[in-house]
C-alpha positions in Angstrom: 8.2 -8.4 63.6 8.6 -6.3 60.5 7.4 -7.3 57.1 10.3 -8.5 56.2 10.3 -11.0 58.6 7.7 -12.6 57.4 8.3 -15.7 54.8 7.6 -14.9 51.3 4.3 -14.5 49.2 3.7 -15.8 46.1 2.2 -14.6 43.2 1.0 -15.6 40.1 2.1 -13.1 36.9 0.6 -13.3 33.8 2.9 -12.9 30.9 3.8 -13.8 27.6 6.4 -16.5 26.7 7.3 -19.3 23.8 5.1 -22.1 24.6 5.7 -24.5 21.8 8.8 -24.5 19.2 9.8 -27.0 16.3 11.9 -27.3 13.3 11.5 -29.6 10.3 13.8 -29.9 7.4 12.0 -31.0 4.1 13.1 -32.2 0.4 10.4 -32.3 -2.4 10.5 -33.0 -6.0 8.7 -31.1 -8.8 8.1 -32.2 -12.3 8.2 -29.3 -14.4 6.8 -29.7 -18.6 8.5 -26.9 -20.5 6.1 -26.3 -23.9 9.5 -27.1 -26.1 11.0 -30.1 -26.7 13.9 -29.6 -24.3 17.7 -30.0 -25.4 19.7 -29.1 -22.0 19.0 -27.2 -18.7 20.9 -23.8 -18.4 20.1 -23.3 -14.6 17.4 -23.6 -12.3 16.3 -21.1 -9.2 13.5 -20.3 -7.1 11.9 -17.0 -6.4 9.0 -14.9 -4.8 9.1 -17.3 -1.7 5.9 -16.5 0.4 4.5 -18.2 3.6 2.4 -17.7 6.6 1.8 -20.1 9.8 -1.1 -21.0 11.9 -1.6 -23.1 14.7 -3.3 -26.9 14.1 -3.7 -28.4 17.3 -0.4 -29.2 18.6 1.6 -28.4 15.4 2.2 -25.7 13.2 1.4 -25.5 9.6 3.3 -23.1 7.4 1.6 -22.5 3.9 3.0 -21.1 1.1 4.3 -21.0 -2.6 7.5 -20.1 -4.4 8.1 -19.9 -8.4 10.3 -22.2 -9.5 11.8 -21.1 -12.9 14.2 -23.0 -15.4 16.2 -21.4 -18.0 16.4 -24.0 -20.9 17.7 -24.7 -24.3 15.8 -26.3 -27.2 15.6 -27.0 -31.1 19.1 -28.6 -30.7 20.6 -26.3 -28.4 20.0 -22.8 -30.9 17.4 -21.2 -28.5 17.0 -20.5 -25.0 13.7 -19.8 -23.0 12.7 -19.6 -19.2 9.7 -21.9 -17.9 8.0 -20.9 -15.0 5.9 -23.0 -12.7 4.4 -21.5 -9.2 4.1 -24.6 -6.4 2.2 -24.5 -3.7 2.7 -26.4 -0.2 1.7 -26.8 3.4 4.4 -28.0 5.2 3.1 -29.2 8.9 6.0 -28.5 11.6 5.5 -30.7 14.6 6.8 -29.3 17.9 9.4 -30.8 19.9 8.5 -28.6 22.6 4.5 -27.7 23.5 3.0 -26.4 26.8 -0.2 -27.2 27.1 -0.8 -24.4 30.2 -1.0 -21.7 27.6 -4.1 -19.6 27.8 -6.8 -20.4 25.5 -6.8 -17.8 22.4 -3.8 -16.0 23.2 -0.9 -17.6 21.0 0.7 -16.0 18.4 2.7 -18.1 15.9 5.7 -17.2 13.9 7.9 -18.8 11.4 11.0 -18.6 10.1 12.6 -20.0 7.0 15.8 -21.0 8.3 17.0 -22.2 4.7 14.5 -21.0 2.1 13.2 -23.0 -0.8 16.6 -23.9 -2.9 17.2 -25.7 -5.6 19.5 -28.6 -5.2 19.2 -30.5 -8.6 17.4 -30.0 -12.0 17.3 -33.1 -14.1 15.7 -34.4 -17.3 13.8 -37.2 -17.3 11.3 -38.6 -19.7 10.6 -34.9 -21.6 10.3 -33.0 -17.9 12.3 -31.8 -15.8 12.6 -32.8 -12.6 13.7 -30.1 -9.6 15.1 -31.1 -6.3 14.0 -28.5 -3.7 15.0 -28.6 0.0 13.6 -26.0 2.7 13.7 -25.6 6.7 11.7 -23.9 8.8 11.8 -22.9 12.6 8.4 -21.8 14.3 7.4 -20.8 17.6 4.5 -20.3 19.5 4.1 -17.4 22.1 0.9 -17.6 24.3 0.1 -15.7 27.9 0.9 -18.3 30.8 1.5 -18.0 34.7 4.5 -18.1 36.5 4.6 -17.9 40.0 7.2 -15.9 42.0 8.2 -15.4 45.7 7.4 -11.8 47.2 8.9 -10.4 50.1 6.8 -7.7 51.4 8.7 -4.2 52.2 7.4 -0.8 52.4 9.1 1.3 49.8 11.3 3.0 52.2 12.7 -0.1 53.0 13.8 -0.7 49.6 15.1 3.0 49.2 17.3 2.1 52.7 19.1 -0.7 51.6 20.0 -3.3 49.1 17.9 -6.8 49.9 19.6 -10.4 48.6 16.8 -12.6 48.1 18.5 -16.0 49.6 17.3 -19.3 50.6 17.7 -20.0 54.6 20.9 -21.7 54.6 22.4 -18.3 53.3 22.7 -19.7 49.4 22.2 -17.3 46.7 20.4 -18.0 43.4 21.0 -16.9 39.8 19.1 -16.9 36.8 20.8 -19.6 35.8 20.1 -22.1 38.5 16.3 -21.6 37.2 14.6 -24.6 36.3 12.3 -23.9 33.2 10.2 -27.2 33.3 9.1 -26.2 36.9 5.7 -26.4 36.9 3.7 -25.3 39.9 -0.3 -25.5 39.8 -1.2 -24.0 43.3 1.4 -22.5 46.2 -1.1 -21.3 48.8 0.2 -20.2 52.3 
């Protein structure tokens, strides 16, 4: 009986994989008081968005800031100016998918602003400008985890001489599309 006639041996491989993913859309309103008595709003925009992400338990915390600029008129609509205010925020993004089997101390967190902060409305209310802002983040945690693979022993010469098709005993062949990404195997011993 040659090595290829034996059943598969199983190996655990340590690899990096996405072990957590989440998305959060948020809206907020900021009150900004210009120094002059404001007559009208001519424009509102957001610039200088900066952020970083950290893992906090089973969530990802996005900490950032942006500048809100309000172009306004005053003195009976005869003069204009721009008011600027820096807004700091903390968004806790819950993970819709989280794998607790990731190796401790190996996670990297990434965040992408799929919708950077955007001013959707600016209005005057009680002598201040109220600015409504929308933003959305997609976060991922990447960490080291174990995967279990079936290995079919063969010498290097055998691999060079013939094509090896890995299939089940009934002759059914499998493709990557057939794999179950949620399958977790704790221990596979011969």
